[in-house]
C-alpha positions in Angstrom: -4.3 -9.7 -10.3 -1.2 -11.2 -8.6 -2.2 -10.9 -4.9 -5.4 -10.5 -2.9 -5.5 -10.2 0.9 -9.1 -9.7 1.8 -8.2 -9.1 5.5 -11.5 -10.6 6.7 -10.4 -12.9 9.5 -6.8 -13.4 8.5 -4.0 -12.4 6.1 -4.4 -15.2 3.7 -3.8 -14.5 0.0 -6.9 -15.7 -1.8 -5.3 -15.0 -5.2 -2.2 -17.1 -4.7 -0.3 -18.8 -1.9 1.5 -15.8 -0.3 -0.2 -15.8 3.1 0.8 -13.0 5.4 2.1 -13.4 9.0 0.0 -11.4 11.4 1.6 -9.6 14.4 -1.0 -8.1 16.8 -3.5 -7.2 14.1 -7.2 -8.0 14.9 -10.1 -8.6 12.6 -13.7 -7.3 12.9 -16.9 -7.3 11.0 -19.3 -4.3 10.8 -22.5 -4.3 8.7 -21.4 -7.3 6.7 -17.9 -6.0 5.9 -14.8 -7.3 7.6 -11.5 -5.5 8.0 -8.1 -5.5 9.9 -7.4 -3.2 12.7 -3.9 -1.9 13.6 -3.3 -0.2 17.0 0.0 1.5 16.4 2.2 -1.6 17.3 0.8 -4.1 14.8 1.8 -5.3 11.3 1.4 -7.9 8.7 4.5 -9.4 6.9 3.9 -10.6 3.3 6.1 -13.0 1.4 8.3 -11.7 -1.4 7.1 -12.9 -4.8 8.6 -11.4 -8.0 5.3 -12.2 -9.8 3.5 -9.4 -7.8 5.0 -7.0 -10.3 7.1 -4.6 -8.3 10.3 -5.7 -10.0 8.9 -4.9 -13.4 7.9 -1.7 -15.1 4.2 -2.0 -14.3 2.5 -2.6 -11.0 -0.6 -1.5 -9.2 -1.4 -1.6 -5.5 -4.9 -1.1 -4.1 -6.1 -0.8 -0.5 -9.0 0.6 1.6 -8.1 2.5 4.8 -9.9 4.3 7.7 -7.8 6.3 10.2 -7.7 9.4 12.3 -4.0 9.3 12.9 -2.0 12.4 12.8 1.3 10.6 13.1 3.6 9.5 10.2 2.2 6.1 9.6 3.2 3.5 7.0 0.3 1.9 5.2 2.3 -0.5 3.1 5.9 -0.9 2.1 7.8 -2.9 -0.5 11.6 -2.6 -0.8 15.0 -3.1 0.8 16.2 -6.6 1.6 18.4 -7.9 -1.1 17.1 -5.1 -3.3 19.3 -2.4 -1.7 17.8 1.0 -1.9 14.7 -0.1 -3.8 11.5 1.3 -2.1 7.9 1.8 -3.0 5.7 2.8 -0.1 2.5 4.5 0.9 2.0 6.4 4.1 0.1 9.3 5.7 1.3 12.5 7.4 4.8 12.4 5.8 7.0 15.0 7.4 5.3 18.3 7.7 2.5 17.5 5.2 -0.3 16.6 7.5 -3.4 14.5 6.7 -2.4 13.6 3.1 -1.4 10.3 1.5 2.2 10.1 0.4 3.5 7.7 -2.3 7.2 7.2 -2.7 9.2 5.3 -5.3 13.0 4.9 -5.5 15.2 2.6 -7.6 18.0 0.4 -6.2 21.0 2.6 -7.2 19.1 5.5 -5.6 19.6 7.5 -8.8 15.8 8.2 -9.3 13.3 9.0 -6.5 9.8 10.3 -6.9 7.2 11.4 -4.3 3.5 12.2 -4.6 1.0 13.7 -2.2 -2.8 13.5 -2.3 -4.9 16.6 -2.3 -7.6 14.8 -0.2 -7.1 14.6 3.6 -7.5 10.9 4.3 -7.4 10.8 8.1 -11.0 12.0 8.6 -12.3 8.7 10.1 -14.0 7.7 6.8 -13.1 4.8 4.5 -10.9 5.9 1.6 -9.6 3.9 -1.4 -6.0 4.4 -2.3 -4.5 3.1 -5.6 -0.8 3.4 -6.4 0.2 2.7 -10.0 3.6 2.5 -11.8 3.0 2.7 -15.5 6.5 2.4 -17.1 8.2 5.7 -16.4 5.1 7.2 -14.6 3.9 7.1 -11.1 0.3 7.8 -10.2 -1.7 8.1 -7.0 -5.5 7.8 -7.0 -7.7 8.6 -4.1 -11.4 7.5 -4.1 -11.2 6.7 -7.8 -9.7 10.1 -8.8 -6.1 10.7 -10.0 -4.7 13.3 -7.5 -1.0 13.2 -8.3 1.5 11.9 -10.9 5.1 12.0 -11.8 7.3 10.9 -14.7 10.9 9.9 -15.1 11.0 6.5 -13.3 13.8 4.3 -14.4 16.4 1.9 -13.2 16.3 -1.4 -11.3 13.7 -2.1 -8.6 14.3 -5.4 -6.8 13.2 -4.9 -3.1 12.2 -8.1 -1.3 10.7 -6.9 2.0 6.9 -6.5 2.1 4.8 -5.1 5.0 1.4 -3.8 5.9 1.3 -1.3 8.7 4.9 -0.5 9.4 8.2 0.8 8.0 11.0 -1.8 8.5 14.4 -2.5 7.2 16.8 -5.4 7.7 19.4 -3.2 9.4 17.1 -0.9 11.5 14.3 -1.2 14.0 10.7 -1.1 12.8 8.9 2.2 13.1 6.0 4.3 11.7 3.4 1.8 12.8 0.0 2.4 11.3 -3.0 3.2 13.6 -6.4 2.5 11.9 -8.3 0.0 9.9 -7.4 -1.6 6.6 -9.3 -3.7 4.0 -8.9 -5.6 0.8 -5.2 -5.2 -0.1 -4.5 -6.1 -3.8 -1.6 -6.2 -6.3 -1.4 -6.4 -10.1 1.6 -6.8 -12.4 0.1 -4.2 -14.8 -0.8 -0.6 -14.6 -4.5 -0.2 -13.9 -6.3 2.5 -16.0 -8.2 5.5 -14.8 -11.5 3.8 -15.4 -10.4 0.7 -13.5 -9.4 3.0 -10.6 -12.9 4.6 -10.6 -14.5 1.2 -10.7 -12.6 -0.1 -7.8 -13.8 2.8 -5.7 -17.4 2.7 -7.0 -17.7 -1.0 -6.2 -16.9 -0.2 -2.6 -15.4 -2.5 0.0 -16.4 -6.1 -0.6 -18.8 -8.0 1.7 -17.4 -10.6 4.0 -17.1 -14.0 2.3 
């Protein structure tokens, strides 16, 4: 694991030293489990660190969310900055595809772009586990421990440097697509997690407050 933001009472990275900067996000605890709440105008900015894995051929990103939003909301984004067109992001309600998770990957030259949609509706007000995996030339989206979409053909340089939870943002444009809902236990790996690991992350559930 290369990064772990538990989102209990802050945006500290308990795996490394890449603490996030909180803007408006609040933190709560219910039944012994803590989480971050975004009200549609909040975000967390995470530092760029090449060791997270996005710049390589293998990376995994895990998060728990709970939302009822019907807007196009960005859950997390990595890209842009000095990395040009590079973009890997996860959102909900992309375009006319309501209620589904949407995973997008694009290389810096903008010669390869892939998009995946979940089959599960994830804005039902229940907690859902979302796992995005780049495995070499493949892109995979797991929802609640189950592989729901995949694509092949990923190639080219990825070197984005901006990293956000809860919003779309770009160095040349205004922030938008702010997330409304709760978020918990955001993690990154510099390897491609397996199907069994995806299932285990879901079956283990959200961690208790530490």
